[in-house]
SENU-113135 format. One line per 3 residues: number of its first residue (from 1); their letters; for each residue x, z, y of C-alpha. Coordinates in Angstrom, 2 decimals. Each point is the difference from the previous one (the first is absolute). Layout:
<atoms>
NUM) A) X Z Y ~ ...
</atoms>
This chain:
<atoms>
1) MIG) 99.88 89.12 88.50 ~ -0.03 0.43 3.79 ~ 2.06 3.15 0.55
4) GGL) 2.38 1.90 -2.24 ~ -0.87 3.59 0.87 ~ -1.58 2.50 -2.36
7) AGC) -3.33 -1.85 -0.31 ~ 1.69 -3.38 -0.44 ~ 2.46 1.21 -2.62
10) LAA) -2.70 1.74 -2.03 ~ -2.21 -3.11 0.15 ~ 2.91 -2.25 -0.98
13) WAL) 0.65 2.22 -3.01 ~ -3.70 -0.13 -0.89 ~ 0.21 -3.81 -0.18
16) HGV) 3.31 -0.47 -1.74 ~ -1.40 0.23 -3.53 ~ -2.43 -2.90 0.60
19) ADR) 1.42 -2.16 2.80 ~ 2.87 -2.34 -0.89 ~ 1.67 0.68 3.36
22) VVV) -0.61 2.51 2.75 ~ 1.63 -0.58 3.42 ~ 0.13 2.95 2.40
25) VER) 0.56 -1.07 3.63 ~ 1.35 2.87 2.12 ~ 1.02 -0.14 3.67
28) DRY) 2.55 2.80 -0.30 ~ 3.23 0.06 -1.94 ~ -0.05 3.04 -2.25
31) PDG) 2.57 2.76 0.57 ~ 2.57 0.54 -2.74 ~ -1.35 3.44 -0.85
34) VDF) -2.64 2.46 1.15 ~ -0.34 -0.68 3.70 ~ -2.51 -0.97 2.68
37) RPG) -0.76 -3.61 0.87 ~ -1.71 -1.47 3.08 ~ -3.04 -1.34 -1.84
40) VPQ) -1.19 3.50 -0.97 ~ -0.06 1.98 3.28 ~ -2.23 2.66 -1.56
43) AKH) 2.78 0.78 -2.51 ~ 1.60 2.44 2.44 ~ -3.06 2.23 -0.21
46) GHL) -1.59 2.18 -2.67 ~ -1.42 -1.54 -3.16 ~ -1.96 1.51 -2.86
49) LLE) -0.56 -1.62 -3.36 ~ -3.23 1.52 -1.24 ~ -0.49 0.99 -3.65
52) AGQ) -1.98 -3.16 -0.75 ~ 2.71 -2.11 1.62 ~ 2.71 1.66 -2.06
55) RTI) -1.89 -0.65 -3.21 ~ -0.73 -3.61 0.90 ~ 3.56 -0.90 0.99
58) DEL) 1.32 1.65 -3.15 ~ -2.55 -1.98 -2.02 ~ 1.12 -3.26 1.61
61) LPG) 3.72 0.87 -0.10 ~ 0.51 2.46 -2.87 ~ 2.72 2.50 0.87
64) ALA) -0.14 -0.63 3.77 ~ -1.21 3.53 0.70 ~ 2.91 1.47 -1.98
67) ELL) 2.41 -2.20 1.98 ~ -1.45 1.24 3.28 ~ 0.30 3.62 -1.09
70) AAG) 3.58 -0.56 -1.18 ~ 0.81 -1.47 3.41 ~ -1.25 3.10 1.81
73) ATR) -3.75 -0.46 0.42 ~ -2.12 3.16 -0.40 ~ -3.34 0.54 -1.70
76) VPL) -1.69 2.59 2.17 ~ -2.97 1.69 -1.75 ~ -3.21 -0.53 1.95
79) SGG) -0.83 3.66 -0.45 ~ 2.79 2.48 0.53 ~ 2.68 -2.47 1.09
82) LRW) -1.89 -1.70 2.81 ~ -1.44 2.48 2.49 ~ -2.90 -1.90 1.53
85) LTA) -1.74 1.26 3.12 ~ -3.28 -1.92 0.08 ~ -2.46 0.00 2.86
88) AGW) -1.65 3.00 -1.69 ~ 3.15 1.97 -0.88 ~ 2.63 0.28 -2.74
91) LAR) -1.15 -1.39 -3.36 ~ -0.31 2.52 -2.83 ~ 2.94 0.02 -2.44
94) YES) -0.29 -0.56 -3.73 ~ 1.94 -1.54 -2.91 ~ -0.10 -3.80 0.15
97) DLS) 1.80 -2.96 -1.58 ~ -0.66 -2.17 3.06 ~ 2.83 -0.68 2.41
100) VLT) 1.19 -2.16 2.85 ~ 3.33 -1.79 -0.29 ~ 2.14 0.41 3.11
103) CSR) 3.13 -1.97 0.85 ~ 1.04 -2.50 2.63 ~ -1.81 -3.33 -0.01
106) PLI) 3.28 -1.93 -0.47 ~ 0.59 1.84 -3.28 ~ -3.39 -1.07 -1.40
109) DHV) 0.53 -3.57 1.17 ~ 3.52 -0.14 -1.50 ~ -0.99 1.29 -3.45
112) VLE) -2.91 -2.46 -0.23 ~ 2.06 -2.92 1.38 ~ 2.83 0.50 -2.49
115) RVR) -2.42 -0.04 -2.90 ~ -1.78 -3.12 1.24 ~ 3.31 -1.80 0.59
118) SAP) 0.73 0.39 -3.71 ~ -2.77 -2.46 -0.93 ~ 1.63 -3.41 -0.62
121) NIE) -3.00 -1.99 1.28 ~ -0.33 1.83 3.34 ~ 1.98 -1.64 2.81
124) FRT) 0.62 1.63 3.38 ~ 0.47 -2.10 3.13 ~ 1.18 2.38 2.69
127) GAE) 0.59 -0.82 3.64 ~ -2.91 -2.43 -0.26 ~ -3.48 0.11 1.49
130) VTG) -3.34 -1.47 -0.97 ~ -1.42 -1.78 3.05 ~ -3.20 -1.48 -1.39
133) LLG) -2.12 -0.91 -3.01 ~ -0.48 -3.31 -1.78 ~ -3.39 -1.14 -1.20
136) DRH) -3.51 -0.24 1.39 ~ -3.18 2.06 0.30 ~ -0.52 -0.19 -3.76
139) AVT) 3.44 0.95 -1.32 ~ 3.40 1.28 1.13 ~ 2.72 -2.06 -1.70
142) GVR) 3.23 1.44 1.41 ~ 1.87 1.17 3.08 ~ 2.21 -1.26 2.81
145) ITG) 3.33 1.81 0.22 ~ 2.60 0.25 2.74 ~ 3.41 1.23 -1.06
148) RGK) 3.49 0.25 1.42 ~ 2.75 -2.06 -1.55 ~ 3.45 -1.23 0.95
151) DGE) -1.50 -2.61 2.34 ~ -2.47 2.37 1.71 ~ -3.71 0.34 -0.62
154) QES) -1.38 -2.11 -2.82 ~ -3.66 -0.67 -0.77 ~ -1.35 -0.69 -3.45
157) ELA) -3.19 0.06 -2.02 ~ -0.51 1.86 -3.26 ~ -2.90 -0.91 -2.26
160) AEL) -1.63 2.86 -1.89 ~ -2.90 0.54 -2.36 ~ -0.59 3.38 1.66
163) VVD) 1.06 1.39 3.39 ~ -0.03 3.79 0.35 ~ 0.19 1.49 3.49
166) AAG) 1.99 3.24 -0.06 ~ 1.31 -0.29 3.55 ~ -1.31 3.42 1.03
169) RST) -1.34 0.89 3.41 ~ 1.64 -3.07 1.55 ~ -2.02 -2.43 -2.13
172) RAA) -1.09 -3.25 1.63 ~ -1.89 -1.35 -2.99 ~ -3.45 0.14 1.62
175) KWL) 1.24 -2.30 2.77 ~ 1.71 -2.34 -2.47 ~ -3.18 -0.27 -2.04
178) SVI) -1.95 -1.02 3.09 ~ 2.60 -2.73 0.69 ~ -0.70 -1.65 -3.38
181) GAS) -3.75 0.21 0.58 ~ -0.89 3.08 -2.05 ~ -2.80 2.33 1.03
184) VVP) 0.63 2.84 2.44 ~ 1.07 3.12 -1.87 ~ -2.52 2.85 0.51
187) RER) 1.68 3.25 0.92 ~ -0.64 3.63 0.84 ~ 2.12 1.70 2.66
190) VDA) 0.50 3.66 0.93 ~ 2.52 1.12 2.59 ~ 0.64 3.74 0.34
193) GVS) 3.01 -0.68 2.24 ~ 2.31 1.94 -2.30 ~ 3.71 0.30 0.81
196) YAT) 2.91 1.85 -1.59 ~ 3.28 1.71 0.79 ~ 2.34 0.76 -2.91
199) RFY) 3.40 1.53 -0.63 ~ 2.15 0.63 -3.08 ~ 1.64 3.41 -0.43
202) HRP) 2.57 1.37 -2.43 ~ -1.89 2.50 -2.12 ~ 1.47 3.53 0.23
205) ADA) 1.59 1.21 -3.25 ~ -2.46 2.88 -0.33 ~ -3.11 -2.13 0.56
208) PAG) -2.13 -0.83 -3.07 ~ 0.52 -3.61 -1.09 ~ -3.41 -0.61 -1.56
211) SAL) -2.31 1.08 2.79 ~ -1.65 -1.83 2.88 ~ -2.31 0.66 2.93
214) YLQ) -2.91 -2.05 1.30 ~ -1.73 1.17 3.15 ~ -3.11 -2.12 0.37
217) SQA) -1.77 -0.86 3.24 ~ -3.31 1.67 0.78 ~ -2.56 -2.31 1.54
220) PER) -1.04 -0.44 2.66 ~ 1.98 2.36 2.22 ~ 3.33 0.25 -1.86
223) GRF) 1.33 -3.44 -0.79 ~ 3.62 0.89 -0.80 ~ 1.40 0.20 -3.54
226) GVL) 3.38 0.67 -1.58 ~ 1.87 -0.29 -3.30 ~ 3.19 1.40 -1.50
229) LPV) 1.05 -1.78 -3.20 ~ 3.08 0.32 -2.23 ~ 1.91 -3.27 -0.48
232) EGD) 3.16 -1.03 -1.80 ~ 3.39 1.11 1.30 ~ -1.12 3.63 0.45
235) RWI) -1.94 -0.96 3.10 ~ -3.38 0.54 1.54 ~ -2.00 -2.65 1.76
238) VGM) -1.95 1.69 2.77 ~ -2.74 -1.92 1.72 ~ -2.79 0.58 2.45
241) GGM) -2.60 -2.24 1.45 ~ -3.31 -0.18 1.73 ~ -3.10 -2.07 0.43
244) RGF) -0.78 -1.68 3.32 ~ 0.12 2.62 2.71 ~ 2.35 2.21 -2.05
247) EPS) 2.98 -2.36 -0.26 ~ 3.40 1.69 -0.31 ~ 2.71 -0.83 2.46
250) LQP) 2.43 -2.47 -1.53 ~ 2.90 1.45 2.02 ~ 2.54 1.54 -2.43
253) EEF) 0.61 3.06 2.18 ~ -3.69 0.92 -0.20 ~ -0.19 0.01 -3.79
256) EKQ) 0.56 3.65 -0.94 ~ -1.92 1.25 3.01 ~ -3.07 -1.90 -1.18
259) LGL) 0.19 1.52 -3.48 ~ -1.16 3.19 1.66 ~ -3.27 -1.70 1.03
262) LRD) -1.15 -0.41 -3.62 ~ -2.77 2.20 -1.45 ~ 2.47 2.19 -1.90
265) PGI) 3.60 0.98 0.85 ~ 1.27 -0.60 -3.56 ~ 1.78 -3.32 0.64
268) AEA) 1.44 1.09 3.35 ~ 1.36 3.17 -1.60 ~ 1.42 -1.86 -3.00
271) VIG) 2.23 -2.24 2.09 ~ 1.47 2.82 2.09 ~ 3.69 -0.14 -0.79
274) AKP) -0.38 -3.12 -2.16 ~ 2.49 -2.72 0.94 ~ -1.54 -3.36 0.99
277) AGP) 1.10 -2.90 -2.21 ~ -0.75 -2.60 2.65 ~ -1.95 -0.65 3.18
280) ARG) -3.75 0.37 0.40 ~ -1.83 -3.33 -0.22 ~ -3.47 -1.11 1.00
283) FVP) -2.43 -2.37 -1.68 ~ -3.38 -1.44 0.99 ~ -1.53 -1.64 -3.10
286) GPS) -2.97 -1.63 1.72 ~ -3.61 -0.21 -1.17 ~ -1.36 0.18 -3.53
289) VWR) -1.30 -3.41 -1.10 ~ -1.75 -0.98 -3.24 ~ -0.03 -3.78 -0.52
292) HYE) -2.75 -1.04 -2.41 ~ 1.68 -2.91 -1.75 ~ -2.27 0.58 -2.98
295) RSA) -2.85 -1.42 2.11 ~ 1.55 -3.16 1.38 ~ 3.52 -0.99 -1.09
298) PHG) 0.56 -3.37 -1.69 ~ 1.32 -0.24 -3.53 ~ 3.72 0.52 -0.50
301) FLA) 0.34 2.80 2.54 ~ -0.25 3.78 -0.11 ~ 1.41 2.94 1.94
304) VGD) 1.32 3.38 -1.11 ~ 1.26 3.16 1.69 ~ -0.13 0.24 3.78
307) ASC) -0.62 -3.75 0.24 ~ -3.38 0.71 -1.55 ~ -0.73 3.38 1.58
310) TFN) 2.02 2.16 2.38 ~ -0.95 3.66 -0.02 ~ 0.63 2.76 2.49
313) PVY) 3.31 1.24 -1.49 ~ -0.91 3.66 0.48 ~ -2.04 -0.06 -3.21
316) GQG) 2.87 -1.20 -2.19 ~ -2.05 -2.65 -1.82 ~ 1.90 -3.24 0.66
319) MTV) 2.62 -0.08 -2.77 ~ -2.49 1.15 -2.62 ~ -2.55 -2.68 0.93
322) AAF) 2.79 -2.61 -0.07 ~ 0.86 1.11 -3.54 ~ -3.69 -0.26 -0.97
325) GAR) -0.01 -3.59 1.28 ~ 3.03 -0.94 -2.08 ~ -1.54 1.56 -3.09
328) ALR) -3.23 -1.90 0.58 ~ 1.97 -3.25 0.30 ~ 1.94 0.70 -3.19
331) NAV) -3.15 0.84 -1.94 ~ -1.83 -3.12 1.19 ~ 2.75 -2.54 -0.69
334) HKH) 0.76 1.49 -3.40 ~ -3.69 0.06 -0.90 ~ -0.48 -3.67 0.86
337) GDL) 3.52 -1.14 -0.88 ~ 0.41 -2.04 3.18 ~ -0.25 0.04 3.80
340) GHA) -3.30 -1.85 0.09 ~ -3.25 0.51 1.90 ~ -1.32 2.79 -2.22
343) AVR) 3.17 2.11 0.20 ~ 0.29 -0.38 3.79 ~ -3.66 0.80 0.58
346) ETR) 0.18 3.01 -2.30 ~ 3.10 1.29 1.81 ~ -1.59 -0.38 3.44
349) DAV) -3.04 1.96 -1.12 ~ 2.17 2.73 -1.57 ~ 2.14 0.32 3.14
352) AAA) -3.16 0.37 2.08 ~ -1.37 2.60 -2.41 ~ 3.25 1.98 0.10
355) TRN) -0.07 -0.10 3.80 ~ -3.60 1.07 0.54 ~ 0.19 3.75 -0.67
358) PWQ) 3.24 0.74 1.89 ~ -1.18 -2.16 2.90 ~ -3.32 1.81 0.27
361) MAA) 1.67 3.41 -0.20 ~ 2.64 -0.86 2.61 ~ -2.31 -1.83 2.40
364) GED) -2.57 2.78 -0.25 ~ 2.62 2.52 1.08 ~ 1.49 -2.18 2.75
367) VRF) -3.34 -0.36 1.80 ~ -0.22 3.77 0.45 ~ 2.41 -0.42 2.92
370) AGT) -1.44 -1.11 3.33 ~ 2.89 -2.38 0.68 ~ -0.60 -2.07 -3.13
373) TGG) -1.28 -3.54 0.50 ~ -1.92 -1.91 -2.65 ~ -0.86 1.51 -3.34
376) PSG) -3.19 0.90 -1.84 ~ -2.90 1.98 1.40 ~ -3.45 1.11 -1.00
379) LQV) -1.57 2.37 -2.49 ~ 2.34 -0.79 -2.90 ~ 3.08 0.93 2.02
382) RVQ) -1.58 3.19 1.31 ~ -0.94 1.05 -3.54 ~ 3.54 -0.77 -1.23
385) QRL) 1.53 2.07 2.78 ~ -2.38 2.89 -0.52 ~ 0.64 0.09 -3.73
388) LDR) 3.78 -0.09 0.49 ~ -0.26 2.86 2.51 ~ -1.87 2.07 -2.58
391) VLA) 2.47 -0.94 -2.77 ~ 3.02 1.02 2.07 ~ -1.62 3.25 1.13
394) RAV) -0.67 0.92 -3.62 ~ 3.42 -1.25 -1.22 ~ 1.68 2.69 2.09
397) TDV) -1.19 2.66 -2.48 ~ -1.34 -1.81 -3.09 ~ 2.66 -1.48 -2.29
400) RVA) -2.54 -2.23 -1.80 ~ -0.90 -1.71 3.25 ~ 3.63 -0.16 1.13
403) AAF) 0.92 -1.67 -3.31 ~ -2.79 -2.56 0.37 ~ 1.04 -0.79 3.57
406) HQV) 3.62 -0.44 -1.12 ~ -1.06 -2.44 -2.73 ~ -1.86 -2.12 2.54
409) AAM) 2.82 0.19 2.55 ~ 2.51 -0.97 -2.72 ~ -2.23 -3.00 -0.83
412) VEP) -0.15 0.88 -3.70 ~ -3.78 0.54 0.34 ~ -2.57 -1.71 2.25
415) PTL) -1.81 1.89 2.78 ~ -3.08 0.20 -2.25 ~ 1.80 2.88 -1.75
418) LFR) -1.06 2.16 2.95 ~ -3.66 -0.60 -0.92 ~ 0.29 1.43 -3.51
421) PSV) -2.00 3.22 -0.44 ~ 3.13 2.08 -0.74 ~ 1.31 -0.90 3.46
424) LGP) -3.14 -0.63 2.04 ~ -1.61 3.27 -1.05 ~ 2.72 2.29 1.42
427) VLF) 0.33 -2.28 3.05 ~ -3.70 0.21 0.89 ~ -0.92 3.44 -1.23
430) GG) 3.21 2.03 -0.30 ~ 0.32 2.43 -2.83
</atoms>
């Protein structure tokens, strides 16, 4: 396993019931408790675990959701708890069982890591780095590792029946595959130029603990967005960002001033008098890239999480798609009882299928902004955008449409839900 973050730990757990031995190679050394680490720079910014992601992680690691809640995570109801200002206005409120889980990223990583460490056949090699692949254009047979020991850097080779890339946005697997003669990995790339500025605050005693705010951008002329999320330790994480041309200043002294530039004053007003729990920090995640390993990778190799597809973080899809990938891997290896060709091929196809809908939704929204480079175009995208505009306009007043949109956004239902007569009728004809 290349990388021991959330995607790598979930994938390692997915394999441990079939593989004799799982070795997780992680560059960082894990903190003793819930804390940030250098290999996850995005951890200092807002994260949402969508409803589908919560269900999937709790399916893979029964009781993990209860552990997160006991440690201070909050389930914020999608309707009523989360006030969501879409491009068309505030979504209508109704009773719903759907939620987003909000907490710091280090808390999620810690709870998952501790569970995975309990498996006797999963070994962690920290402070070590994979520097290349073994094998040829037909099959990957292991990895090259550089680690630090008493006598300095040490190089070694580790043979493996299966190599899983979970290295995240920093993955170099496509280059390594070309070195051993494998085909070029096809990819799709969209770059909206998004950047973030984020700060933690101590939540005032009289502020509701289970509520959150999401102020969405409004293409093409208003590219700024903002979030206020409850996290453990009676804190808020407050973030804002913008697409290319709307980038926030990353200077700490500019942070609260820029909150006033958002489409609604709710977040700026909420933090008045709230005590900061740390400095403001910036983050530039880079482009969204979908690597189509299902089309070209040799046997013995697959990728999960951000190593497979990096999304624009504003849509909150990454952790949920990573969990989908781990579930697909678990299902395939248990179905076939081994790590052979059929299980790997089935997993690759399932990861691609789980990626397709969120990628199309995110890329279709990113290209609304003039500063976006790459991405889809043509009639299909225009139809998708037009339909979503009509859905959001209707969801402001119609709870049936708002509920359907929430189910798609939470990834518990596919976008085809919006084409069902009970939703499409009110969207197209009112009522």
